[in-house]
C-alpha positions, 0 to 999 in steps of 0.5 A: 601390300605396303609400298613406299612412293616418291612423287614428283609433281608438275611433270611433263607426263604421268608415269611410274618410273619403277623402283629405286631401291625400296621406293617406287618413283612416280611422276604426275602432271597434277599440281600438289594442291587440294588432293589433285596429285594424290588422286593422280598417284592413286589412279596411276598405281591402280593402272600399274598394279591392275587393281581398282582405285578403291583398293589403294589407300595413302597411309602416310604422307598425304601432304608430302612427296614421300608416301606410304601406300597400302594396296589391298 
């Protein structure tokens, strides 16, 4: 499955806000530096979908708030 994600960093809490149209909105407390926010997003999605973190890959947008993510 491939999904589009919009990430808001430096939020007050980690949460998956749900879909807004075709885009899944995520809030994470991590700062967007050295991959910390990406790690947080992967952990949140793994919990949300009930899959191991190893099955989640960021295909596009590693340095952007808009990401394309593959879940195997």
